[in-house]
N, C-alpha and C positions, 0 to 999 in steps of 0.2 A: 655094233651096239655095245652099251656098257657091259653086259654079260658076256662079252667076247664072241657074240654069234656074228656070222657074216650073211646079211640079207641080201638078196639077189633079185632084182626086177627084171623080168624078161620081157622081149617085144611082144610075144603072143602066146606065151606058155605060163603065165601066172607068177606066183610068188615062191621062192624058196629061202630056206634058211638052213645054214650049216653050223653045226655046233658038236664038238667032242668027236668030229669025223662023220657024223650022221647028217643026213639031208632030210629035211622036213618040207613037205608040199603042202600048200594051203590052197583050199578050193570052198566049194560050196558047203561042205560039212563044217566047216570052221566059221562060216558066215561070210567068206570072201568069195565074191562071183565074178570079178573081172579077170581078164587074161592079159591086158596091156599095161604095164607098169612104166609109169613116166618119172616118178619121183619118190625118194624115200628119205625120211627125216625122223631122228630120235629127239624128243624133247627133253628138257631137263628133268622132268618128273618121270622120264622112262618110258613114256608112251611112244610107240612107234606109229608115224603118220606115213600112209601110203597114198600116193596120188596115182590115179589111174585115167585111162581115156573117158571114163564114165562117172568120175567123181572121186571122192575121198574116204578113207578108213582110219580108224583109229585101232592099233592092235595093244590089247592089255590083257595079261594073264593068259594067253593062249585064244583069247577070243578076238574076233573083228567086228567093230560096230561101224556102220556107215555114218557119215557126216552129211547132214542135209545142208546143202550149199546152193541148190537150184542152179548149178553149173556143172561142166564136165571138161574133160581135158586139162587135168591139173599138172602143169609144168614145172612147178616149183614150191618149195615150202621153207619157212623160215621162222625163227622164234625171237621177239624182242625181250629186252630186260624186265618187261612186265608180263612174261610168260603168255604173251598172246601170240597166236600162230597165223602167220601171213601166208596166204594160199594164192599163187598166181595161175590164172587160167586164161582161156580164150574168151572170156567174158568178164574180165576185170579182176580185182583182187578182193578176196573175202579174208576178213579179219575175225578169228575164232578164240575162245578161250581153250586152254588145254585140258579139256575134261571130256567125258562120255556124252554130255549133252550141251554141246556149246552154243553160246548165243552168237549169231554170225552178223557182221557189219559189212556191207557191200561198198567197194571203192571202185568206181567206173568213170567213165567220160563226164558224166553228169557231176562228178565231185572234182574233176580237173585232170584226169588222166589223159595224155595224148592220144591213146588207142586202147580199146579194152582187150586186145590180144597181148598177153603179158607173158614174156618170155622167162623171166627170172626175178626173184627177190633175194635181198641180201641186207643184213643187219651189221654196221660196222662198230667199232669200239665205243664211238661216241653216241650210240644208240640211234643214229640215223638209218631210216628204213630206205633202201634204194630199190626201185622197181624198174626193170627194164621191159619195154615195149618195142612193138615193130615201128613206132613213130617217135621214139625218144626215150630219155631217161629221166627219172623221176626221183627226187629226194623229199622224204616225207618226215617231219619231226614236230611233235607237239601241235598236230592238226593243220600245220603250214606245209603246202606243197610247193616244190620248186622244179620246174621243167628244164631239162638241158637238151639242146638239139644242135644241129649243125651251125645254127646261128650263133650258138654259145662256145663252139670250139670242138664239137664232136666231129669226128670224120665221117660217121654214118649214123643215121637215126634208128637203125635196126640193131638193137641190142641183144646180144646172144648170152653174155655171162658177165658176172661182176665178182670182183676179188679185192680186198685191202690186204696190203702187205704189212710187214711188221714195223715198217718206217711211217704208217699212216696215209701211204699213198693209195688211191684208189684206181684201180685197173678195170677198163670195160672193154669187152670183146665184142666185136661188131660182125655183121654178116659180110659186108663188102669192103669196110674201111679199116680193117685191122684191128690193133689193139690200141686203146687210149688210156693215157694216165692223167689223174688229175692230182696235182702237187701244188701246194699253196696257193690254190685257186686259180691255177693255170691249166689249160688241157694241152697235151702234146700226143702225137700219134706215131705208130709204127707199122708199116704196112709191106706188102710184098716188094715193093719198090726199095724198100730200106733193107731188106734180107729176111724177112718173115716168108716162112715156107708158103703160106698162102694169106690173103686177106680176110678170109672167113675164119673167125676165132670161134671155137667151139666151148673151151674151159680153160680156166687158170687156176693155178695152185702154187704154193711156196713151200720149199723143203726146209729142213733144219739148218741149212748152209746159207739161207736167205736167197737162193737161186729161185728165180721164177720160172715156172714151166708152162708154157702156152701151146695147147692142142689146137692144130688148125685141120682143115678139111684135106690138108695135103702134107701133114707130118708134124713133128714134135719140136719144138724150140725152147732153149735154155737161156735165159737172161741172168748174168752173173754180175756182182759187184767187183770192180777192179780198183786199184790204187790210183787210176787216172780218171778225172772227170773230164768229159768231153763236152765242148760247147759248139754248138751248130746254130743254123738259124731256127732249129727247134727250140733251142734255148734263149733265142733273141739275137743273134748275131745278124747283121745286115747281109752278110755274105759268108759262105762256107770257105772261100778262098782268102785266107790271111796271108799277106806279103810280109807284114812286119808289125811289132808289138812294141808300144812304148808305155812307160809309167811316169806320171807327173807326180811332184811332191805332195799332192793332196790325195794320193794313193789312188788316184785314177788310172786305170788301165784302157789303153786305146788300142783297138784291133784295126789295122789298115789293110785295106783290099785294094790292090791297083788294077784288079781286074774288074771289079764291080763299082770302082770309083765311089767308095763309100768308107765311113769311118763308124765303129762302134765304141762307145765309151761306157765301161761298167765302173761304177763307184757306190760302194755300200749296198751291192746287190741290185742297184737301180740301172737300167740299160738306156742309153741315149744314142741315137742314130744320127749321123750327118752325112748328106750328100755331097762328097767332095772329090774333087780329083787328087789322085793319091801318087807321091814320089817319095823321096827322101824325107825324113822328119827330124826334128830336133826340139828338145825341151829347153826354154830359155830360162835365165835366172830368176824371172818373176813367175816361174810356174806354168807359163802359157806353153801352147803347142804350136810349132810352126811346122807346116806341110807344104812341100814344093811340087811343082809340076812345070810343064813347058810354059814359059812366060807369065807364071803366076805363083804366088805366095798366098797361103791361107794361114791365118792365126786364130787358134781357139783358146779363149780365155774366159773362165767362169760361165761357159756355155754360150759365149758370144763369138761369132765368127767376123773376122775383119779380113776382106780381101784386097791383095794388091796385085795389079797386072801391068800390061805394058802402058796404060794411061797414067800410071803413078812413076813410070820409068823403069820398070822390071824389064830386062831384055827378053826378046821373043825367042829365046833358046831354052833347051831343057837344062833344068838346074839338077845338077848331079850330087850337090852336097851343101849343107848348111852349117 
């Protein structure tokens, strides 16, 4: 916390605070009656919010005051720029002011949540409120709610944790689908099959060197920025096997795959895919791209494909050069 105290929530033995080498235990004498601590959060005003298996408390000046939420099992707590506290529980989200007698607003499936079992709450730098549930991810801003599920690009609807990195990318850890990244409106995912220690992601954090640390149920993972940018099918390539690369005068880059029989064009950040048989390629003086195969020539010019084969007189042999 701001006064350099270390607050510790235990599984079944209540709340502790360490300061100047001393350990303080909190219980019924201080007004704290629960033993299972699930979340801790310090607000901008210096109030410590404690979520437990039976509700929530506010700690101020050494005293603990229960917050009337008509709910229990508080898994996450966050604060928006208007100093409202967003509390995620197994019965939806509660929105409260940061004071000792807060007015509480309920946010449940009746208001648009995909499920009342809320796993995490997070506020990004654009003041978007992100809510993770067991049935999808929610973005809330200015009273408008947007739900993201596997139909929108998530790898799994059961959200476990949410984090925004310094580049403005949103990272979402899921129960079975690994970690998802929302960047420029597009979702990509990284799972155990891609090298993650496990596809169940429990927490995410970023260090001072911009490395992203991802905790899973089977180990710790570090994502680091390197000077090489990798393009795969996750970034939009038609195939991960790239046999050749060609640049045309209009600054288009063409990635050819003779295994996948397809071509990916990247121009000004836009990706276009072509299903073509791939062999030797050549850029003509008019800027068009010629691609050969057995008994076949294809010409790509301004997005239009013209095909020539044996019916136009192309020999039915492998064309090795243009």
